Biotite code that builds the C-alpha atoms (Angstrom):
import biotite.structure as struc

atoms = struc.array([
    struc.Atom([-46.800, 15.534, 1.021], chain_id="A", res_id=1, res_name="MET", atom_name="CA", element="C"),
    struc.Atom([-45.626, 14.177, 4.360], chain_id="A", res_id=2, res_name="LEU", atom_name="CA", element="C"),
    struc.Atom([-45.238, 10.672, 2.903], chain_id="A", res_id=3, res_name="LYS", atom_name="CA", element="C"),
    struc.Atom([-43.240, 12.032, -0.040], chain_id="A", res_id=4, res_name="LEU", atom_name="CA", element="C"),
    struc.Atom([-40.947, 13.926, 2.336], chain_id="A", res_id=5, res_name="ASN", atom_name="CA", element="C"),
    struc.Atom([-40.397, 10.784, 4.419], chain_id="A", res_id=6, res_name="ARG", atom_name="CA", element="C"),
    struc.Atom([-39.732, 8.698, 1.273], chain_id="A", res_id=7, res_name="LEU", atom_name="CA", element="C"),
    struc.Atom([-37.137, 11.203, 0.029], chain_id="A", res_id=8, res_name="VAL", atom_name="CA", element="C"),
    struc.Atom([-35.349, 11.130, 3.404], chain_id="A", res_id=9, res_name="LYS", atom_name="CA", element="C"),
    struc.Atom([-35.285, 7.320, 3.427], chain_id="A", res_id=10, res_name="ILE", atom_name="CA", element="C"),
    struc.Atom([-33.909, 7.193, -0.130], chain_id="A", res_id=11, res_name="LEU", atom_name="CA", element="C"),
    struc.Atom([-31.282, 9.790, 0.730], chain_id="A", res_id=12, res_name="LEU", atom_name="CA", element="C"),
    struc.Atom([-30.191, 7.777, 3.781], chain_id="A", res_id=13, res_name="CYS", atom_name="CA", element="C"),
    struc.Atom([-29.972, 4.606, 1.683], chain_id="A", res_id=14, res_name="CYS", atom_name="CA", element="C"),
    struc.Atom([-27.847, 6.379, -0.926], chain_id="A", res_id=15, res_name="CYS", atom_name="CA", element="C"),
    struc.Atom([-25.500, 7.773, 1.726], chain_id="A", res_id=16, res_name="MET", atom_name="CA", element="C"),
    struc.Atom([-25.187, 4.348, 3.325], chain_id="A", res_id=17, res_name="LEU", atom_name="CA", element="C"),
    struc.Atom([-24.269, 2.855, -0.061], chain_id="A", res_id=18, res_name="GLY", atom_name="CA", element="C"),
    struc.Atom([-21.675, 5.541, -0.730], chain_id="A", res_id=19, res_name="ILE", atom_name="CA", element="C"),
    struc.Atom([-19.995, 5.167, 2.647], chain_id="A", res_id=20, res_name="PHE", atom_name="CA", element="C"),
    struc.Atom([-19.967, 1.384, 2.525], chain_id="A", res_id=21, res_name="SER", atom_name="CA", element="C"),
    struc.Atom([-18.249, 1.609, -0.870], chain_id="A", res_id=22, res_name="GLY", atom_name="CA", element="C"),
    struc.Atom([-15.277, 3.302, 0.812], chain_id="A", res_id=23, res_name="CYS", atom_name="CA", element="C"),
    struc.Atom([-15.003, 0.759, 3.613], chain_id="A", res_id=24, res_name="ALA", atom_name="CA", element="C"),
    struc.Atom([-12.371, -1.954, 3.583], chain_id="A", res_id=25, res_name="SER", atom_name="CA", element="C"),
    struc.Atom([-13.055, -5.658, 3.374], chain_id="A", res_id=26, res_name="THR", atom_name="CA", element="C"),
    struc.Atom([-10.768, -8.644, 3.812], chain_id="A", res_id=27, res_name="GLN", atom_name="CA", element="C"),
    struc.Atom([-9.851, -8.594, 0.123], chain_id="A", res_id=28, res_name="LYS", atom_name="CA", element="C"),
    struc.Atom([-10.096, -4.875, -0.606], chain_id="A", res_id=29, res_name="ARG", atom_name="CA", element="C"),
    struc.Atom([-8.460, -1.825, 0.935], chain_id="A", res_id=30, res_name="GLU", atom_name="CA", element="C"),
    struc.Atom([-10.330, 1.281, 1.952], chain_id="A", res_id=31, res_name="SER", atom_name="CA", element="C"),
    struc.Atom([-9.507, 4.554, 0.234], chain_id="A", res_id=32, res_name="THR", atom_name="CA", element="C"),
    struc.Atom([-7.434, 5.712, 3.222], chain_id="A", res_id=33, res_name="GLY", atom_name="CA", element="C"),
    struc.Atom([-5.473, 2.450, 3.345], chain_id="A", res_id=34, res_name="GLU", atom_name="CA", element="C"),
    struc.Atom([-4.772, 2.705, -0.387], chain_id="A", res_id=35, res_name="PHE", atom_name="CA", element="C"),
    struc.Atom([-3.391, 6.222, 0.046], chain_id="A", res_id=36, res_name="ILE", atom_name="CA", element="C"),
    struc.Atom([-1.293, 5.163, 3.058], chain_id="A", res_id=37, res_name="ASP", atom_name="CA", element="C"),
    struc.Atom([0.134, 2.240, 1.081], chain_id="A", res_id=38, res_name="ASP", atom_name="CA", element="C"),
    struc.Atom([0.920, 4.532, -1.841], chain_id="A", res_id=39, res_name="SER", atom_name="CA", element="C"),
    struc.Atom([2.868, 6.841, 0.463], chain_id="A", res_id=40, res_name="VAL", atom_name="CA", element="C"),
    struc.Atom([4.791, 3.913, 1.946], chain_id="A", res_id=41, res_name="ILE", atom_name="CA", element="C"),
    struc.Atom([5.605, 2.585, -1.549], chain_id="A", res_id=42, res_name="THR", atom_name="CA", element="C"),
    struc.Atom([6.917, 5.981, -2.614], chain_id="A", res_id=43, res_name="THR", atom_name="CA", element="C"),
    struc.Atom([9.053, 6.338, 0.522], chain_id="A", res_id=44, res_name="LYS", atom_name="CA", element="C"),
    struc.Atom([10.532, 2.846, 0.104], chain_id="A", res_id=45, res_name="VAL", atom_name="CA", element="C"),
    struc.Atom([11.345, 3.481, -3.567], chain_id="A", res_id=46, res_name="LYS", atom_name="CA", element="C"),
    struc.Atom([13.030, 6.767, -2.672], chain_id="A", res_id=47, res_name="ALA", atom_name="CA", element="C"),
    struc.Atom([15.026, 5.153, 0.133], chain_id="A", res_id=48, res_name="ALA", atom_name="CA", element="C"),
    struc.Atom([16.175, 2.329, -2.159], chain_id="A", res_id=49, res_name="LEU", atom_name="CA", element="C"),
    struc.Atom([17.229, 4.862, -4.790], chain_id="A", res_id=50, res_name="PHE", atom_name="CA", element="C"),
    struc.Atom([19.165, 6.856, -2.180], chain_id="A", res_id=51, res_name="ASP", atom_name="CA", element="C"),
    struc.Atom([21.133, 3.732, -1.233], chain_id="A", res_id=52, res_name="GLU", atom_name="CA", element="C"),
    struc.Atom([24.139, 3.815, -3.590], chain_id="A", res_id=53, res_name="LEU", atom_name="CA", element="C"),
    struc.Atom([24.667, 0.039, -3.601], chain_id="A", res_id=54, res_name="THR", atom_name="CA", element="C"),
    struc.Atom([21.029, -0.590, -4.665], chain_id="A", res_id=55, res_name="LEU", atom_name="CA", element="C"),
    struc.Atom([20.561, 2.272, -7.121], chain_id="A", res_id=56, res_name="ARG", atom_name="CA", element="C"),
    struc.Atom([21.599, 0.274, -10.200], chain_id="A", res_id=57, res_name="SER", atom_name="CA", element="C"),
    struc.Atom([19.060, -2.533, -9.644], chain_id="A", res_id=58, res_name="PHE", atom_name="CA", element="C"),
    struc.Atom([15.439, -2.507, -10.804], chain_id="A", res_id=59, res_name="LYS", atom_name="CA", element="C"),
    struc.Atom([13.624, -3.372, -7.594], chain_id="A", res_id=60, res_name="ILE", atom_name="CA", element="C"),
    struc.Atom([9.822, -3.416, -7.739], chain_id="A", res_id=61, res_name="GLU", atom_name="CA", element="C"),
    struc.Atom([7.981, -2.279, -4.616], chain_id="A", res_id=62, res_name="VAL", atom_name="CA", element="C"),
    struc.Atom([4.338, -3.054, -3.846], chain_id="A", res_id=63, res_name="LYS", atom_name="CA", element="C"),
    struc.Atom([2.518, -2.371, -0.593], chain_id="A", res_id=64, res_name="THR", atom_name="CA", element="C"),
    struc.Atom([-0.734, -3.851, 0.691], chain_id="A", res_id=65, res_name="TYR", atom_name="CA", element="C"),
    struc.Atom([-1.972, -2.914, 4.165], chain_id="A", res_id=66, res_name="ARG", atom_name="CA", element="C"),
    struc.Atom([1.507, -1.964, 5.342], chain_id="A", res_id=67, res_name="GLY", atom_name="CA", element="C"),
    struc.Atom([3.200, -5.132, 4.056], chain_id="A", res_id=68, res_name="VAL", atom_name="CA", element="C"),
    struc.Atom([5.919, -4.227, 1.545], chain_id="A", res_id=69, res_name="VAL", atom_name="CA", element="C"),
    struc.Atom([6.818, -6.728, -1.172], chain_id="A", res_id=70, res_name="GLN", atom_name="CA", element="C"),
    struc.Atom([10.199, -6.357, -2.852], chain_id="A", res_id=71, res_name="LEU", atom_name="CA", element="C"),
    struc.Atom([10.780, -8.161, -6.136], chain_id="A", res_id=72, res_name="SER", atom_name="CA", element="C"),
    struc.Atom([13.390, -8.080, -8.856], chain_id="A", res_id=73, res_name="GLY", atom_name="CA", element="C"),
    struc.Atom([17.002, -9.118, -9.368], chain_id="A", res_id=74, res_name="PHE", atom_name="CA", element="C"),
    struc.Atom([20.128, -8.154, -7.429], chain_id="A", res_id=75, res_name="VAL", atom_name="CA", element="C"),
    struc.Atom([23.731, -9.339, -7.548], chain_id="A", res_id=76, res_name="ASP", atom_name="CA", element="C"),
    struc.Atom([24.378, -10.623, -4.008], chain_id="A", res_id=77, res_name="SER", atom_name="CA", element="C"),
    struc.Atom([22.876, -11.753, -0.732], chain_id="A", res_id=78, res_name="GLN", atom_name="CA", element="C"),
    struc.Atom([24.148, -8.528, 0.839], chain_id="A", res_id=79, res_name="ASP", atom_name="CA", element="C"),
    struc.Atom([21.995, -6.550, -1.596], chain_id="A", res_id=80, res_name="SER", atom_name="CA", element="C"),
    struc.Atom([18.951, -8.652, -0.675], chain_id="A", res_id=81, res_name="VAL", atom_name="CA", element="C"),
    struc.Atom([19.580, -8.043, 3.028], chain_id="A", res_id=82, res_name="ARG", atom_name="CA", element="C"),
    struc.Atom([20.284, -4.341, 2.541], chain_id="A", res_id=83, res_name="LYS", atom_name="CA", element="C"),
    struc.Atom([17.075, -3.781, 0.528], chain_id="A", res_id=84, res_name="ALA", atom_name="CA", element="C"),
    struc.Atom([15.041, -5.506, 3.235], chain_id="A", res_id=85, res_name="GLY", atom_name="CA", element="C"),
    struc.Atom([16.687, -3.422, 5.948], chain_id="A", res_id=86, res_name="ASP", atom_name="CA", element="C"),
    struc.Atom([16.039, -0.202, 4.036], chain_id="A", res_id=87, res_name="VAL", atom_name="CA", element="C"),
    struc.Atom([12.356, -1.089, 3.563], chain_id="A", res_id=88, res_name="ALA", atom_name="CA", element="C"),
    struc.Atom([11.929, -2.036, 7.239], chain_id="A", res_id=89, res_name="ARG", atom_name="CA", element="C"),
    struc.Atom([13.351, 1.354, 8.237], chain_id="A", res_id=90, res_name="GLY", atom_name="CA", element="C"),
    struc.Atom([10.456, 3.261, 6.687], chain_id="A", res_id=91, res_name="ILE", atom_name="CA", element="C"),
    struc.Atom([7.764, 4.485, 9.070], chain_id="A", res_id=92, res_name="LYS", atom_name="CA", element="C"),
    struc.Atom([4.457, 2.670, 8.553], chain_id="A", res_id=93, res_name="GLY", atom_name="CA", element="C"),
    struc.Atom([5.936, -0.588, 7.231], chain_id="A", res_id=94, res_name="VAL", atom_name="CA", element="C"),
    struc.Atom([4.363, -3.491, 9.126], chain_id="A", res_id=95, res_name="ALA", atom_name="CA", element="C"),
    struc.Atom([6.529, -6.187, 7.529], chain_id="A", res_id=96, res_name="SER", atom_name="CA", element="C"),
    struc.Atom([8.615, -6.891, 4.431], chain_id="A", res_id=97, res_name="VAL", atom_name="CA", element="C"),
    struc.Atom([8.196, -9.765, 2.000], chain_id="A", res_id=98, res_name="SER", atom_name="CA", element="C"),
    struc.Atom([11.630, -9.883, 0.393], chain_id="A", res_id=99, res_name="ASN", atom_name="CA", element="C"),
    struc.Atom([11.273, -11.780, -2.892], chain_id="A", res_id=100, res_name="ASP", atom_name="CA", element="C"),
    struc.Atom([14.475, -10.486, -4.462], chain_id="A", res_id=101, res_name="LEU", atom_name="CA", element="C"),
    struc.Atom([16.397, -12.994, -6.581], chain_id="A", res_id=102, res_name="ILE", atom_name="CA", element="C"),
    struc.Atom([20.182, -13.163, -6.843], chain_id="A", res_id=103, res_name="ILE", atom_name="CA", element="C"),
    struc.Atom([21.245, -13.226, -10.449], chain_id="A", res_id=104, res_name="LYS", atom_name="CA", element="C"),
])
């Protein structure tokens, strides 16, 4: 009985270790918390770009990975590219901005 009890405890610890390591981040994968933080940043950047009247008419894609915001899409001028980058940088939590907007 004592051996069975010890075996159950060891298996339970191994299962818990596996569950918690599944939520940890690696170099190529975000943790659950980082994913949620990036989702919040993406939403805030999209809202800020929509609130900017000069950028509202453009379809600007926003993706965030570990605080780095990537902007992609087409705009009409260099001023729009600069303005979108400035708006994204102004959001709390943004580490840097990769501005891949194309002037069309």
